[in-house]
C-alpha positions as a Markdown table, in Angstrom:
| # | Residue | x | y | z |
|---|---|---|---|---|
| 1 | Unk | -49.7 | -73.6 | -22.6 |
| 2 | Unk | -51.1 | -70.4 | -24.0 |
| 3 | Unk | -48.8 | -67.8 | -25.5 |
| 4 | Unk | -49.1 | -64.1 | -24.6 |
| 5 | Unk | -48.6 | -61.8 | -27.5 |
| 6 | Unk | -46.7 | -58.7 | -26.3 |
| 7 | Unk | -45.9 | -55.3 | -27.9 |
| 8 | Unk | -43.3 | -55.7 | -30.7 |
| 9 | Unk | -41.6 | -52.5 | -29.8 |
| 10 | Unk | -39.8 | -54.0 | -26.8 |
| 11 | Unk | -36.1 | -53.9 | -27.9 |
| 12 | Unk | -35.2 | -56.8 | -25.5 |
| 13 | Unk | -37.5 | -59.2 | -27.5 |
| 14 | Unk | -36.2 | -58.5 | -31.0 |
| 15 | Unk | -32.7 | -58.4 | -32.6 |
| 16 | Unk | -31.7 | -54.9 | -33.5 |
| 17 | Unk | -32.0 | -55.5 | -37.3 |
| 18 | Unk | -35.5 | -56.9 | -36.9 |
| 19 | Unk | -36.7 | -54.0 | -34.8 |
| 20 | Unk | -35.1 | -51.4 | -37.2 |
| 21 | Unk | -36.8 | -53.2 | -40.2 |
| 22 | Unk | -40.2 | -53.2 | -38.5 |
| 23 | Unk | -39.9 | -49.5 | -37.5 |
| 24 | Unk | -38.9 | -48.7 | -41.1 |
| 25 | Unk | -41.9 | -50.6 | -42.5 |
| 26 | Unk | -44.3 | -48.7 | -40.3 |
| 27 | Unk | -42.6 | -45.4 | -41.1 |
| 28 | Unk | -43.0 | -46.2 | -44.8 |
| 29 | Unk | -46.7 | -46.6 | -44.4 |
| 30 | Unk | -47.1 | -50.4 | -43.9 |
| 31 | Unk | -50.1 | -50.8 | -41.7 |
| 32 | Unk | -49.0 | -51.5 | -38.1 |
| 33 | Unk | -51.8 | -54.0 | -37.8 |
| 34 | Unk | -49.7 | -56.4 | -39.9 |
| 35 | Unk | -47.3 | -56.6 | -36.9 |
| 36 | Unk | -49.2 | -58.6 | -34.3 |
| 37 | Unk | -46.5 | -58.7 | -31.6 |
| 38 | Unk | -43.9 | -60.9 | -30.1 |
| 39 | Unk | -44.0 | -63.9 | -27.8 |
| 40 | Unk | -41.6 | -65.1 | -25.2 |
| 41 | Unk | -40.2 | -68.7 | -24.9 |
| 42 | Unk | -37.2 | -70.3 | -23.3 |
| 43 | Unk | -34.0 | -70.6 | -25.3 |
| 44 | Unk | -34.4 | -74.4 | -25.2 |
| 45 | Unk | -37.9 | -74.1 | -26.8 |
| 46 | Unk | -36.8 | -72.0 | -29.7 |
| 47 | Unk | -36.5 | -74.9 | -32.0 |
| 48 | Unk | -39.7 | -75.1 | -34.1 |
| 49 | Unk | -40.2 | -78.9 | -33.5 |
| 50 | Unk | -40.2 | -78.3 | -29.8 |
| 51 | Unk | -41.9 | -74.9 | -29.8 |
| 52 | Unk | -45.0 | -75.7 | -31.9 |
| 53 | Unk | -46.2 | -78.7 | -29.8 |
| 54 | Unk | -45.4 | -77.0 | -26.5 |
| 55 | Unk | -47.6 | -74.0 | -27.3 |
| 56 | Unk | -50.2 | -75.8 | -29.5 |
| 57 | Unk | -49.3 | -73.7 | -32.6 |
| 58 | Unk | -49.7 | -75.6 | -35.9 |
| 59 | Unk | -46.6 | -76.0 | -38.0 |
| 60 | Unk | -48.4 | -74.4 | -40.9 |
| 61 | Unk | -48.7 | -71.2 | -38.9 |
| 62 | Unk | -45.0 | -71.1 | -38.1 |
| 63 | Unk | -42.3 | -69.9 | -40.5 |
| 64 | Unk | -38.8 | -71.1 | -40.8 |
| 65 | Unk | -36.1 | -69.1 | -42.6 |
| 66 | Unk | -33.1 | -70.8 | -44.2 |
| 67 | Unk | -30.0 | -68.7 | -44.8 |
| 68 | Unk | -28.1 | -70.1 | -47.8 |
| 69 | Unk | -25.0 | -69.5 | -49.8 |
| 70 | Unk | -25.5 | -69.4 | -53.6 |
| 71 | Unk | -22.9 | -69.7 | -56.3 |
| 72 | Unk | -23.4 | -68.4 | -59.8 |
| 73 | Unk | -20.8 | -70.9 | -61.0 |
| 74 | Unk | -19.1 | -73.7 | -59.0 |
| 75 | Unk | -16.0 | -71.5 | -58.5 |
| 76 | Unk | -17.7 | -68.2 | -57.9 |
| 77 | Unk | -17.6 | -66.8 | -54.3 |
| 78 | Unk | -20.7 | -67.4 | -52.3 |
| 79 | Unk | -23.5 | -64.9 | -52.0 |
| 80 | Unk | -26.2 | -64.9 | -49.3 |
| 81 | Unk | -29.9 | -65.5 | -49.9 |
| 82 | Unk | -32.8 | -66.6 | -47.7 |
| 83 | Unk | -35.9 | -68.8 | -48.1 |
| 84 | Unk | -39.0 | -68.7 | -45.9 |
| 85 | Unk | -41.3 | -71.6 | -45.7 |
| 86 | Unk | -43.9 | -72.8 | -43.2 |
| 87 | Unk | -42.7 | -75.4 | -40.7 |
| 88 | Unk | -44.8 | -78.2 | -42.2 |
| 89 | Unk | -42.5 | -78.0 | -45.2 |
| 90 | Unk | -38.7 | -77.9 | -46.0 |
| 91 | Unk | -37.2 | -75.4 | -48.4 |
| 92 | Unk | -36.4 | -77.1 | -51.7 |
| 93 | Unk | -32.9 | -75.8 | -51.9 |
| 94 | Unk | -31.5 | -77.8 | -54.8 |
| 95 | Unk | -34.7 | -77.6 | -56.8 |
| 96 | Unk | -36.9 | -74.5 | -56.5 |
| 97 | Unk | -34.4 | -72.2 | -54.8 |
| 98 | Unk | -31.5 | -73.1 | -57.2 |
| 99 | Unk | -33.7 | -72.6 | -60.3 |
| 100 | Unk | -35.5 | -69.5 | -59.0 |
| 101 | Unk | -32.2 | -67.7 | -58.2 |
| 102 | Unk | -30.6 | -69.1 | -61.4 |
| 103 | Unk | -27.5 | -70.3 | -59.7 |
| 104 | Unk | -25.4 | -73.5 | -60.1 |
| 105 | Unk | -25.1 | -74.3 | -56.4 |
| 106 | Unk | -27.0 | -73.7 | -53.2 |
| 107 | Unk | -25.8 | -74.7 | -49.7 |
| 108 | Unk | -26.6 | -73.9 | -46.2 |
| 109 | Unk | -24.6 | -70.8 | -45.1 |
| 110 | Unk | -22.1 | -71.6 | -42.3 |
| 111 | Unk | -23.7 | -70.6 | -39.0 |
| 112 | Unk | -21.0 | -68.2 | -38.0 |
| 113 | Unk | -21.1 | -66.4 | -41.4 |
| 114 | Unk | -24.9 | -66.1 | -41.2 |
| 115 | Unk | -24.8 | -64.8 | -37.7 |
| 116 | Unk | -22.2 | -62.2 | -38.6 |
| 117 | Unk | -23.9 | -61.1 | -41.8 |
| 118 | Unk | -27.4 | -60.8 | -40.2 |
| 119 | Unk | -26.7 | -59.6 | -36.6 |
| 120 | Unk | -29.2 | -62.3 | -35.5 |
| 121 | Unk | -28.8 | -65.5 | -33.4 |
| 122 | Unk | -28.6 | -68.9 | -34.9 |
| 123 | Unk | -31.9 | -70.6 | -34.2 |
| 124 | Unk | -33.7 | -67.3 | -34.2 |
| 125 | Unk | -33.1 | -66.0 | -37.7 |
| 126 | Unk | -35.9 | -63.7 | -39.0 |
| 127 | Unk | -36.8 | -63.1 | -42.6 |
| 128 | Unk | -37.5 | -59.5 | -41.6 |
| 129 | Unk | -34.4 | -57.4 | -41.1 |
| 130 | Unk | -32.0 | -59.3 | -43.4 |
| 131 | Unk | -29.4 | -57.2 | -45.1 |
| 132 | Unk | -30.4 | -55.1 | -48.0 |
| 133 | Unk | -29.8 | -56.7 | -51.4 |
| 134 | Unk | -30.2 | -60.3 | -50.2 |
| 135 | Unk | -32.7 | -62.2 | -52.3 |
| 136 | Unk | -35.5 | -63.4 | -50.0 |
| 137 | Unk | -37.7 | -66.1 | -51.4 |
| 138 | Unk | -41.1 | -66.6 | -49.6 |
| 139 | Unk | -43.4 | -69.5 | -50.3 |
| 140 | Unk | -46.4 | -67.9 | -51.9 |
| 141 | Unk | -49.0 | -69.4 | -49.6 |
| 142 | Unk | -47.5 | -67.5 | -46.6 |
| 143 | Unk | -49.3 | -64.4 | -47.9 |
| 144 | Unk | -52.6 | -65.9 | -46.8 |
| 145 | Unk | -51.5 | -66.9 | -43.2 |
| 146 | Unk | -53.3 | -64.5 | -40.9 |
| 147 | Unk | -51.1 | -65.1 | -37.9 |
| 148 | Unk | -47.5 | -66.3 | -38.7 |
| 149 | Unk | -44.9 | -67.0 | -36.0 |
| 150 | Unk | -41.4 | -66.4 | -37.2 |
| 151 | Unk | -37.9 | -65.8 | -35.8 |
| 152 | Unk | -37.4 | -62.6 | -34.0 |
| 153 | Unk | -33.6 | -62.5 | -34.5 |
| 154 | Unk | -33.1 | -63.9 | -31.0 |
| 155 | Unk | -33.8 | -67.4 | -29.7 |
| 156 | Unk | -36.0 | -66.6 | -26.7 |
| 157 | Unk | -38.9 | -65.0 | -28.6 |
| 158 | Unk | -41.0 | -65.3 | -31.8 |
| 159 | Unk | -42.3 | -62.4 | -33.9 |
| 160 | Unk | -45.9 | -62.6 | -34.9 |
| 161 | Unk | -47.0 | -61.1 | -38.2 |
| 162 | Unk | -49.7 | -61.3 | -40.8 |
| 163 | Unk | -48.2 | -63.3 | -43.7 |
| 164 | Unk | -49.4 | -60.4 | -46.0 |
| 165 | Unk | -46.6 | -58.2 | -44.5 |
| 166 | Unk | -44.1 | -59.9 | -46.9 |
| 167 | Unk | -45.7 | -58.1 | -49.8 |
| 168 | Unk | -44.4 | -54.9 | -48.2 |
| 169 | Unk | -40.8 | -56.1 | -47.7 |
| 170 | Unk | -38.2 | -55.0 | -50.3 |
| 171 | Unk | -36.4 | -57.8 | -52.0 |
| 172 | Unk | -39.0 | -60.5 | -51.4 |
| 173 | Unk | -39.9 | -62.8 | -54.3 |
| 174 | Unk | -42.9 | -65.1 | -53.9 |
| 175 | Unk | -42.5 | -68.6 | -55.2 |
| 176 | Unk | -45.1 | -71.3 | -55.5 |
| 177 | Unk | -44.2 | -74.6 | -53.9 |
| 178 | Unk | -40.9 | -73.3 | -52.4 |
| 179 | Unk | -41.4 | -75.8 | -49.6 |
| 180 | Unk | -41.8 | -79.5 | -50.0 |
| 181 | Unk | -43.9 | -81.4 | -47.4 |
| 182 | Unk | -41.9 | -82.8 | -44.5 |
| 183 | Unk | -41.5 | -86.5 | -44.4 |
């Protein structure tokens, strides 16, 4: 089944923080051509493992963001961070993420806490529009992906961007081999 790429400015197809971030990027001079649009899918299809085969999109052209809690020390309160990898890999939380952020512990953020902190839906999290100050780690090879499908902040759509847009997003750190191949 073919996906139609629609205008990204439709507020019904993006979570508010994602739309605001995109508008801010364009207003700051980021070429709008890096924002390719948004696609629609059913809520049930939002999971990458269902979505990619359904629409014939390669896993390596689809991004998954993981929202994590980091701890500077074992007893320190958690802080949020995010990692973006392509769907043919899994974020190496206890290796690369932990060492890059120089923390003693990394764990998946509780879903309720991530939803509250981001203003986005679980299963639709986007690396664009995350709260200011969060470390955002992006697998370096994503920069070269010409058409990357990522979360839109809501489950029934995907945002489509050029991977190079992440060079324009404040707080992003590019990391080689952030994702490990999926088994």
